[in-house]
C-alpha positions in Angstrom: -0.1 0.2 -0.1 1.2 3.4 -0.7 2.1 6.1 2.2 0.0 9.0 2.9 -0.6 12.0 0.7 2.0 14.8 1.3 0.2 18.0 2.0 -1.1 19.8 -1.0 -0.2 23.1 -2.3 -3.7 24.2 -3.1 -5.1 27.8 -2.7 -8.9 27.5 -2.1 -10.9 30.2 -3.7 -8.2 31.7 -6.0 -10.5 31.8 -8.8 -11.3 35.2 -10.2 -13.7 34.0 -12.9 -16.3 36.7 -14.0 -17.1 35.7 -17.6 -20.7 36.7 -18.8 -21.7 33.2 -19.4 -25.2 32.2 -20.9 -27.6 32.2 -18.2 -30.2 29.2 -17.7 -33.9 30.0 -17.6 -34.8 31.0 -14.2 -31.3 31.0 -12.8 -29.5 34.2 -13.0 -25.8 34.4 -12.0 -25.0 34.8 -8.4 -25.4 38.3 -7.2 -22.4 39.9 -5.6 -22.5 39.3 -1.7 -22.9 43.0 -0.9 -26.2 43.2 -3.2 -27.3 39.6 -2.3 -27.5 40.8 1.4 -29.3 43.9 0.5 -31.7 42.6 -1.7 -32.5 39.9 0.7 -33.2 42.4 3.3 -35.5 44.5 1.1 -36.8 42.2 -1.3 -40.5 43.5 -0.7 -40.4 46.6 -2.4 -43.1 47.8 -0.2 -43.4 51.4 0.5 -41.9 52.6 4.0 -42.8 56.0 5.5 -40.3 58.4 5.6 -38.0 56.6 3.3 -36.0 58.8 0.5 -36.8 58.4 -3.2 -33.4 56.9 -3.5 -34.2 54.1 -1.0 -37.4 53.7 -2.5 -35.8 53.1 -5.9 -33.5 50.7 -4.5 -36.1 49.0 -2.8 -38.1 48.7 -6.2 -34.9 47.4 -7.9 -34.5 44.6 -5.4 -38.2 43.6 -5.7 -38.0 43.4 -9.6 -34.8 41.6 -9.6 -36.2 38.8 -7.2 -39.3 38.5 -9.4 -37.2 38.1 -12.5 -38.2 41.6 -13.9 -34.7 42.7 -15.0 -35.8 45.3 -17.2 -37.5 47.1 -14.3 -34.7 46.2 -11.8 -32.2 47.8 -14.2 -34.6 51.1 -14.5 -35.1 51.2 -10.6 -31.4 50.5 -10.2 -30.3 53.4 -12.5 -32.5 55.9 -10.6 -31.1 54.7 -7.3 -27.7 55.3 -8.7 -28.8 58.6 -9.9 -30.0 59.5 -6.3 -26.4 58.5 -4.9 -26.7 54.9 -4.1 -23.5 53.2 -5.0 -25.2 49.7 -5.1 -27.7 50.8 -7.6 -24.9 51.4 -10.0 -23.4 48.0 -9.1 -26.9 46.4 -9.7 -26.9 48.2 -13.0 -23.8 46.7 -14.0 -24.4 43.5 -13.0 -27.4 43.2 -14.9 -25.8 44.7 -18.0 -22.7 42.4 -17.5 -24.7 39.4 -17.7 -27.2 40.2 -20.4 -30.3 39.8 -18.0 -32.3 42.6 -19.5 -31.1 42.0 -22.9 -27.9 41.3 -24.7 -24.7 41.5 -22.5 -23.3 44.9 -22.4 -19.7 45.2 -21.0 -19.2 48.7 -21.9 -22.2 49.8 -20.3 -21.7 47.6 -17.3 -18.2 49.1 -16.8 -19.7 52.7 -17.0 -22.2 51.7 -14.0 -19.7 49.9 -12.0 -17.2 52.7 -12.4 -19.8 54.9 -10.9 -20.2 52.6 -7.8 -16.4 52.2 -7.5 -16.1 56.2 -7.4 -17.9 55.6 -4.2 -15.6 53.0 -3.2 -18.3 50.4 -3.5 -16.6 46.9 -2.7 -18.7 44.7 -4.9 -18.2 47.0 -8.0 -14.5 47.4 -7.3 -13.9 43.5 -7.0 -15.9 43.0 -10.0 -13.8 45.9 -12.3 -10.6 44.0 -10.8 -11.7 40.7 -12.2 -12.7 42.4 -15.6 -9.4 44.0 -15.7 -7.4 40.7 -14.9 -9.2 38.9 -18.1 -8.3 42.1 -20.2 -12.1 42.8 -20.8 -14.3 45.6 -21.4 -11.3 47.9 -22.3 -9.7 47.3 -18.8 -6.0 46.4 -18.5 -4.7 43.6 -16.6 -2.7 46.1 -14.6 -5.7 48.0 -13.2 -6.8 44.8 -11.3 -4.3 45.5 -8.6 -5.6 49.1 -8.5 -9.2 48.0 -8.1 -8.6 45.0 -5.4 -6.4 47.5 -3.4 -9.1 50.1 -3.1 -11.7 47.7 -2.1 -9.5 46.1 0.6 -8.5 49.4 2.0 -12.3 50.5 2.1 -12.4 47.9 4.9 -14.2 44.9 3.3 -13.3 41.5 4.3 -13.8 39.9 1.3 -11.7 42.5 -0.7 -9.0 41.7 1.8 -9.1 38.1 1.2 -9.4 38.6 -2.9 -6.5 41.1 -2.7 -4.2 38.7 -0.8 -4.8 36.0 -3.0 -4.1 38.3 -5.9 -1.0 39.2 -4.7 0.0 35.5 -4.0 -1.2 34.4 -7.6 0.8 37.2 -9.2 4.0 36.0 -7.6 5.6 39.3 -6.7 8.1 38.9 -4.0 8.2 42.5 -3.1 4.3 42.2 -2.4 4.7 39.1 -0.2 4.2 41.2 3.1 1.5 42.6 1.7 -0.2 39.5 0.5 0.2 38.1 4.0 -1.3 41.1 5.9 -4.4 41.0 3.8 -4.9 37.2 4.2 -4.2 37.6 8.1 -6.5 40.7 8.1 -9.2 38.3 6.4 -8.8 35.4 8.7 -8.6 37.4 11.9 -11.9 39.0 10.9 -13.7 35.9 11.0 -14.0 35.3 7.2 -13.8 31.3 7.3 -13.4 31.1 3.4 -9.9 32.8 4.1 -8.3 30.5 7.0 -7.3 27.8 4.4 -5.6 30.5 2.1 -4.0 31.9 5.1 -2.9 28.7 6.3 -1.4 27.7 2.9 0.5 31.3 2.7 1.7 30.7 6.2 3.3 27.2 5.5 3.7 26.4 1.9 3.7 29.7 -0.1 7.3 30.2 -1.5 7.4 33.8 -0.5 5.8 32.9 2.9 7.3 32.4 6.4 6.9 28.7 6.3 5.6 28.7 9.9 4.1 25.2 10.0 3.1 25.7 13.5 0.7 28.6 12.6 -0.5 26.7 9.3 -1.6 23.8 11.3 -3.5 26.0 13.8 -5.3 27.9 10.9 -6.1 24.6 9.0 -7.7 23.4 12.2 -9.6 26.3 12.7 -10.8 25.9 9.0 -11.9 22.4 9.9 -13.7 23.6 13.0 -15.7 26.1 11.0 -16.9 23.6 8.8 -14.3 23.7 5.9 -13.6 20.1 5.0 -10.4 20.7 3.3 -9.1 22.5 6.3 -9.8 19.2 8.1 -8.1 17.2 5.8 -4.8 19.3 5.9 -4.9 19.4 9.5 -5.5 16.0 9.8 -2.5 15.4 7.4 -0.3 17.4 9.5 -1.2 15.8 12.9 -0.6 12.5 11.2 3.0 13.5 9.9 3.8 15.6 12.9 4.1 18.9 10.9 4.1 21.8 12.8 3.9 20.3 16.1 4.2 16.6 17.5 2.5 14.0 15.7 -1.1 13.2 17.1 -2.3 10.3 14.7 -5.4 9.8 16.8 -6.5 13.2 16.2 -5.1 13.2 12.7 -7.2 10.1 11.7 -10.2 11.8 13.3 -9.9 15.0 11.4 -9.5 12.8 8.0 -12.7 11.1 8.8 -14.4 14.5 9.4 -13.4 15.5 6.1 -14.4 12.3 4.3 -17.9 12.5 5.8 -18.2 15.9 4.7 -18.0 14.8 1.0 -14.5 16.1 0.1 -13.5 13.5 -2.5 -9.6 13.6 -2.0 -10.3 12.6 1.9 -12.2 9.6 1.1 -9.2 7.9 -0.3 -7.0 9.3 2.4 -9.5 7.8 5.0 -9.9 4.5 3.1 -5.8 4.2 3.2 -6.0 4.8 7.4 -8.9 2.3 7.9 -6.9 -0.4 5.4 -3.6 0.3 7.6 -5.0 1.1 10.9 -3.9 3.9 13.1 -3.6 5.0 17.0 -7.4 5.0 17.9 -8.8 4.0 14.6 -8.2 -0.2 14.7 -7.8 -1.5 10.8 -11.3 -1.9 9.1 -11.1 -3.5 5.8 -14.7 -3.3 4.7 -15.1 0.2 6.0 -11.9 1.0 3.9 -13.3 -0.6 1.0 -16.4 1.4 1.2 -14.6 4.6 1.3 -12.5 3.6 -1.4 -15.4 2.7 -3.5 -16.9 5.8 -2.5 -14.1 8.2 -3.8 -13.5 6.1 -7.0 -16.9 6.6 -8.1 -16.2 10.3 -7.6 -12.9 10.0 -9.6 -10.4 10.4 -7.1 -7.3 8.2 -8.4 -6.0 7.4 -4.6 -9.4 6.1 -4.1 -9.5 4.1 -7.4 -6.0 2.6 -7.0 -6.9 1.7 -3.3 -10.4 0.2 -4.4 -8.5 -1.9 -7.4 -6.1 -3.2 -4.8 -9.0 -4.2 -2.4 -10.6 -6.1 -5.4 -7.4 -7.7 -6.4 -6.7 -9.5 -3.2 -10.1 -9.5 -1.5 -9.5 -7.1 1.4 -12.7 -5.9 2.8 -14.6 -6.8 -0.5 -15.1 -9.9 -2.5 -12.1 -10.7 -4.7 -13.0 -9.5 -8.5 -9.9 -9.3 -10.7 -11.9 -7.9 -13.7 -13.2 -5.0 -11.8 -9.9 -4.6 -10.1 -8.4 -4.2 -13.3 -10.9 -1.7 -14.6 -10.3 0.5 -11.6 -6.4 0.2 -11.7 -6.6 1.4 -15.3 -9.1 4.2 -14.4 -6.6 5.3 -11.4 -3.9 6.1 -14.2 -6.1 8.2 -16.6 -5.9 12.0 -16.2 -8.4 14.4 -17.0 -6.8 15.0 -20.4 -7.0 11.3 -21.1 -3.1 10.6 -20.8 -1.8 8.1 -18.4 -0.2 9.2 -15.3 3.3 7.8 -14.3 2.6 5.9 -11.1 5.0 2.9 -10.5 2.6 1.4 -8.0 -0.6 1.5 -10.1 1.5 0.3 -13.0 2.9 -2.9 -11.2 -0.8 -3.7 -10.2 -2.2 -3.2 -13.7 0.5 -5.5 -15.3 -0.2 -8.0 -12.6 -3.9 -8.1 -13.1 -3.3 -8.1 -17.1 -1.1 -11.3 -16.8 -3.7 -13.1 -14.7 -6.7 -12.2 -16.9 -4.7 -12.8 -20.3 -4.1 -10.4 -23.2 -7.8 -10.7 -24.8 -9.8 -10.2 -21.6 -7.3 -7.1 -20.5 -7.6 -5.6 -23.6 -11.3 -5.5 -23.6 -11.4 -4.4 -20.0 -8.9 -1.6 -20.9 -11.5 -0.1 -23.4 -14.3 -0.3 -21.1 -12.3 1.7 -18.4 -11.3 4.4 -20.8 -14.9 4.7 -21.8 -15.9 5.2 -18.3 -13.3 7.5 -17.5 -14.2 9.5 -20.5 -17.7 9.7 -19.4 -16.8 10.8 -15.9 -14.4 13.5 -17.4 -17.4 15.1 -19.4 -19.7 15.5 -16.7 
C-alpha cells in the first residue's frame, strides 16, 4: 500500500472568474455578496414611510430583481444610482454585464460599475478587478491591482481576502508582506473562507514565512468552521507531525470528518488509514473498501487505486480481478486522457493483466477508458 499523501499546495478560493456566461432559464448568476444581502433584506419593495426616493428606488430594484423582471430592476437601479446609491450602480452593472435585460453590454456595465467604484463600493471594485485581470471591457490587467487594493482598503473583508490572493497568484516577492497582511486581516476578521488560504500562505507559499505551526492551527480552525479541506490538511499535519508533535489519533479523526463532509480526496485518505490502521483507529478493511469505492466513483485516483487493490486481493470486499483491473486502469487516466506515471499502479495493472490474459485485459482496458471519459465529460 502507498503512504499518506503529502500536503497539497492548493489555494482555495483563488478563482477570479467573471465571464458573462449564458444564463439558464430561471437561474440568474449569483449576485455579488453585498447586493445579495441588500436584496434579501429589502426584497418586498413595499413603501416605507419616511424613506427617501433613492431608497424607494433601490427597494423597487430589489423587488423587480427577485421576481425576474430585470428590465424594471435595471431602470430602478439606475434611478437609485442617480440619487447617490452606489449599490444601484453596481446592480445596473451586474444586470448589463450578464445580459439579464437583453444582450450583454460590457461597456455599459463598466460605466455603471465605475460610478459605484468612485464611491468605493466593494462589490463594484472587485468586479472591475476581475474584468481587468481578464483584459475585458477595455480594462487592462495592471488595473486589477488598483481595484482590489481600493476595495480592501475600504475595509471590506472579502476584498482583503481577494487582494491577498491576487498578490499571491501574481507571485511578486516584493508584495509578499502585503499578501500575508491582507490574508491575515481577512482570516482574523472571521472570514472562514480565508482560513485555508492564510494557512497555505503561512506554511507552503514560496514567499511566505514557512511557519508550519501557525499553518496547522489555521487549517484546524478552518476544519472547526466546517471547511472540509481544512480538516483534511490539519489531519495530514497531525499524522505527519508537521508544525508540532504528531497526534495520529487526532489526525485520523480530522481526516474522517473531511471524508464524511463529502470531500472527495479525503475519502481515499481515510480509506488508506482504515486499511492500515492507526492509533485510535483499528484496521477496518470493510469500511476501508467502502470509502475507497465512494471516492473511486467520484473520480479520485488514490481511491481508485485503493479500491482496485482491495478487489485484487479480496481485502474488505469480494475478490474480483476484472473489476480490479478496470479500476487500476481508471486510476491512471488523467482528465486529459493521458496515463499518469505511477509505478505502484502500473505494477498492479500489469499483474492483473497477466492473470486475466491479453484478450480479456484489452477488452477491460477499453471499458475503463470509456467509463473514465464519461466521468470527465460531466
